[in-house]
N, C-alpha and C positions, 0 to 999 in steps of 0.2 A: 779084527788086526791087520794089520798091515806094516811095510816098511817106506820110510819116507824115503822118496827117491829124488826129489828136486824140490828148490823153492826159487820162485820166480817173482821180481818185485816190480810193478809198471805204477807210475799215477798214483803214490799213495795207498795201492794196493797188494796184497802178497799171494800169490797163489802156491797152494800147497799141494804138491803131489805126491801120491801114494801108489805103490805098486804100479810106477812110470802111469798113472791115470789122474787128471785134476781132479783132487777131493774137493779144495775149497777154497774161493777166494775171499779175503777179509780185508778189513781196513790195517795198515801198516801197525798202528798203535797199539791193536788187537793182538796182533800177531806177536808184538814184542813182548805182549803180558803173559801171551800162552806161546811161547818159542818151541820149536822143535826144528830139529837139524835132520840135514841128510843122512839115509842110514840107521836110523832111529827106529825102534818098533812104535806103532802109533793105535792105540784103540781108540777107532773113529768115534765109536757112540759116545765114550768118555770125554772126548774130547770137545764135539759138539755141544755136549751136557755142560761143561764149562764154560763155552763161550755162551750160550743162551742166558746163562746166569749172569753174565756180565753184561750182556746187552740190553737183558730185560728192564732196567732202570733207565737208562738213556733213550731205548725205545719208547717206553711210554712217555718220557717229557718230550722226545719229538713229534709224536701223536698229539699231546697238547697243543705243542707251538702249531702244528698243522691247522687243529681245529678251530685255531683262535684266528687265524687268517680267512678260513672259511669253514663253512659246512661240508662235511664228505659222508659218502654211505662207508659201510665197512668194506665193502671190495675196493673203492677208491683209495682209503686210508692204507690198507694192506698192501696195495701196490705200491703206494709212496715209500712206505717203510722199506719194502723190498727194494727200490731203487736206491735208498740211502745206504744200502748194504748189510741190512738186518736179516738174520734168517727168518725162513719161510715158519719156521715154528713160534719164534719169537714173535714177530707180524701177527700171525694167529692170534696168540695168546693176549698180545696188547689188544688187541679189537675187541675179543671176548670181555677182557677187563672193563674195557671202555662202554660196551653195551650193557655190562651189569650194573656200571655207577652211571647208567642213563645220559651219558657223553655222547652216544652214537644211538640214532634210531631211524634204522632204513624206513618205516612206515611213515615217520612224521618228515622225514628228507622229502619224501616222495609225494606227500600232500604241500609241501610247502614250494614244490618244484611245480607243480602244475597250478595251484593257486596262483604265483606269481606270474604264470605265463598264460593262463585262461584268455586273457584280451589281448595277446598278442597275434602276429600273422602266424602261428604256426597251429598244424594241424593235430588231432588225437593220434595218430599213426606216428607223426614222426617224435610225438613227446613220448609215447612208449618205448619207441625204439632208443632213448635218449635214456630212459631210465634203465632199461635193460640192459643197456652198456655200462652202466654204471652199477652192476650188480645186484639191482632191485628186483627181487623177487617176481614172478608172472601175477601173484596173485595181488600181491601189495600194490604192483603196478596199476591194474584193472582198478582195485577200490579207487585208489588216488584219482584216477581218471574220470571217477563217474561223476564229478562235478561239470564236467565239459559235457553241457547236453547238444542236441542239434540245433536250436536255437542260438546258442553262443557259439557255436562253431561256424554256422551259417553267416553270422553276423561278422566274424571274424574273415572269413572267404571272401564274402562281397568286399568289405575295406580293402582286402589286398588285390583283389581282381580290378578295382576300381584304379588303385595307384599303378598296377603294371600296365593296365590296359593303354599307357600314354607310349609305353617302350613299344608297343606292337601295332600302335594307330596305322602306319604305312603298310599294313602286310592286309592283303585280302581277306574280305570277313571269315572266309571259311577256315583261312590259315591261322589267323586273328584269335579265332576260337580255341584251335588247336594247340598253338602255344601257349596261350592262358590257361586251358586246363592242365596241361605238363606241369606248368609252373607253380600252380596251387597241389597238385597231386605232389609236387617233390615236398613240398611242406608240409605233406602230412595230412591231409584233406581228404575224406573218405571221396568217392568218385559221385554219388549222390548230392554231396555238397557242393564239389566242383562243378557239376551241373546246372545246379540250381543257381550258385552265384556267377558263372558266365552268362547264363541267361538271362540275369537280372541287368546286365548291362545295355539289353537290347540291341546287339549287333545285328544289323542289317544282312541279310544273304540274298541274293538274287537264286541261287540253286538252293533244290530242294534240303531239307532239314536233315542233316547227316548223323546225330544223334542216338 
């Protein structure tokens, strides 16, 4: 329990201050429905519960609209809902409901993500970083990446190396190899794959092999 000490409105959002500390920032229309005034006693937990109940339906509808536009992980969807002003608890509950209804499935998302990119010029490590950034569990990411065998990764790395070779054709052989290797590594290929892909170009060097 605290005392409302201030109300500030800016760009369609209202910030409620309790005991001179920012308590909550909500949409103006939500504040109008759950209005409080300076000097008023406020039970913060009760207020949040009321707001959660009010946000539940529109949050679920917003989530469905987001998923209609594109496939998303639970982590990304929750972040998107938070950016739209929904409470953390509401965003979490919405995602849990969608998971129960099988409208969100991080395992299937990871599988599709890798399958769509397995023939592209992207290495295994880069894909794993992307999946982890989307909130995909480490084990789920590893399982999805099992389809990327060394043969397919080498083929993708060779194709990329051949395309990039022209970019560095004016470089000295040793420097050319180095820059190609760094470029492939940045795309997430392992160093073993990088080495074999660059060597497949048969770049001539006068000096001894420095690999």
